N, C-alpha and C positions, 0 to 999 in steps of 0.2 A: 504494500500500500504506500509506503514511503517513497518508493521508486517512481510512482506516478508523478508526484510533484517535482521530483528531481528531473525526470525526463521532459515534462512539459515546460518547466522553467528553462531548461537548456534550449529546447526548440523555440520558445518564445523569445529568448535572448537573441538568438540568431535572427528571428523574424524582426525584432525591434531594431537590431543593428542594420539589417539589409534595407528595411523600408523607412528608417529614420522616424519612428513613431514612438509614443510613450508606452511603457510597460502597462498592460491592461489591468493588472490587479494592484491594489494597494495592500500593504501588510495586514490591515485589519480583515480584509476579505479572506486572505489565505489563513489567517489565524483561526477564524471561525470555522472555515471549511476543514482545516487540518485537525482542529480539536474535536469537532463533532463527528466527522466522517472518517477520521483515521486514528487519532490518539486514544480517545475514550473507548471506542469499540475494540481496538487492537489489544488494549490492556485486558479487557474482559474475555475476549476470544482466545488470547494466549494462555489464559488460566486453565483451559481445557487440557486434560491429560493427553499426551501424544507419545506413543511408543514406537513410531515409525523412524527408521534411520534415513538420513539424507543419502540420496543416491544420484549418480549421474552428474549432469551439468547444472547444479542448483542455481548458481548465480546467473548463468545465461538464460535458463528457463524463467527465473524471476524477472529479469529485464524484459524478456519476450512477453511475459504475462502482463506486465505493466504498460507495455508499448501501445496497445489499442486504446486504452483510456487516455494516455498522454496525447496521442495523435488526435483523438476526438476533442479534447479540451482545446488544442491549438486550432482545429477547424471551427469550433464554436467561437473562439476569439475572432478569427478572421470573418466569420459570418456576422457576428455582432458589430464589428467595426464597419463592415459593408452596409449592414442594415441601418446603423446609426447615421451614416452619411446620406444614404438614400432616402430615409424617412425623416431626416432632420430631428432625430431623438436627442434629448438632453443626455449628458454624461451620466447622470444619476439613473435615468431609465435604462440606458445601455448596460450600466453596471449591475442593475437589478436583474436583467436577463442573464448576464454572464455569471453572476454569483449563484443564482438559482440553478442554472443548468449545470454548472461545474459541480455544485454540491450533489445534484442528482446523479451525475456520472460517477462521482466518488462513491455514493451509496450503492449504486448498481454494481460497481467494481467490488465493493466490499462483499455484497451478496454473491457475486460470481466467483470470487476467489475462495470464499469459505464454503465450498461444496464438499461433501454432500450436506444438504440443509438438515439441521436438527432443530428441535423446538427451541433449544437454547440459542442457537445461532440466529434463527429467524426472529426470536424475541429481541435480541440485541439490534439487529438491522431495523426492525420496526420501531423500537424505542429511539434509536438514533435518527431515523427518518422524521419521527414526530418532533423530536428535539430540534432538528434542523429547521423544520417549517416554523415552529414557534419562535426560535431565535431569529430566523430570517424576518419574520413579520414584526416582531417587537423591537428589533435593533436597527431598523432602517436608518435612523438618524446617525447612529454610531458608524454604521457601515458606509454611509454616504450614498445610499441607494434610494430610489423612489419607485416603488412598485404600485402601479395602478391597474384597474381592470382593463383598460385599453391594451395593456401589454400581455394580458392573459393568453390570447390566441397564439401570438408569435412565441411566447415563452413555452407554452405547452407543445407547440409544433417543434420547436428547437429541441426541447427535452426528449420527445419521442424519437426524433431523428438522431439525436446524440446517443441515446440508448441503443438504437438499432445499429448505428455505426460501430459502437463498442462491441456489440454482440457479433456482428459480421466480422470485424477485424479480429476479435478474439477467436472466433471459430476458425478462420483461415490461418491465423498464427499458430493455433494449437495443432491444426492438421499439417501445415507446411513444415513446421519445425519439430513435430512430434514431441511436444512439451511433456515432461514428466511432472505429473501433478503431486507427487509425493512431497509433502511438507513445504509447499510454496506459500504458506500463510505468513 
């Protein structure tokens, strides 16, 4: 899970350098997303007993498992920047879309990585999803975002497309590189 942010930050840094634009996230965005979608659930999920031994190319497989989500976050950033300039959105509205969709991609990645699903794992993902939505809604001022109902269709569409892209890229990455799922959590 931590590799997703590392990879998309690397790709976004290249994007920012090539296109001479500002970095799309501010630290408070990434703090909220990382705490709710990575830090807290990882602590609880790593408390599960695991007796499997690491096998094969663990580090390579972990990077390949994180790559689809990182690429999708970069695509969402590019889409949001394009949509902002095309539709003349404010920065706060564009950030609202970006933060929400990135959070959902992280939560979906959390669900995807921690397979097979158990009641405990599903409960953690559902609680974190609820916490993310509540935090997103009640801390808009702190996050510097402004979510309104006019943004709902594009946000939902971007979210669905983002999850679909992660799923497709994940499927093809798993098949193409024959990723070993042993202990990639």
